N, C-alpha and C positions, 0 to 999 in steps of 0.2 A: 654360683643358685641352683637350688630344688627343686623338682618341682611332685608337685604331692597330691592326694585326694585329700575332700574331704577326712578325715580319716589319723589321715595324716599328717598332718598341718601344724599340728600343736610337736607333738617330734620334730618336721623339718624346718620349726620357726626354735629349735631345745640347742636343735645341732647347728643351725651360724649363731648362736650366740656364744658357744664354746664356743670357734673357731674364729672366731672376731671379738667376741671383749662385745659387740656393743651390740641395739635394741635392727633387728632387721627388719626387710620388707617384705609388707603380704599385698598380694598383686595377687589378681584373678586374670587367672590367663587368658590372653590377646584369643576375641572367636575363628581365627581363621589359625591354629595353632591350637583348637580343640580337642583335633583326632586325629591330634598326630605325636598329641605328648601323653603318658602317665608317666604314674608316679610311679618314683625312683624307689620306696621301695614294698610296694604286693603288685606293678603292672598293669594297677587298674587305669583310665582317664583319667586327667589331670585338670586341676581348675585351682590352680593356686601354682603361684612363681614363689617363692622364702628368693631374697638376695643381700646382702650387705646392704643398707643402709648407705653410708657412706657413701659407697661403689660410682666408679663414672658410669660404671652399663643401661643403661638401658629401666633396665629394673631397679639402678637402686638410686636412680632422683627425688 
């Protein structure tokens, strides 16, 4: 699962595809997490979470 800003969303999608070989799920960060999650690439506030679309995790449904 990768938290990312708008600018790095495409890079996060490509990373998950390259690692898993499957299409990822792109979801907005939940409102309660907006102030605590940051982009893993630049440190700006995260607006998306990218996860393996076939994962059993909350974001991979």
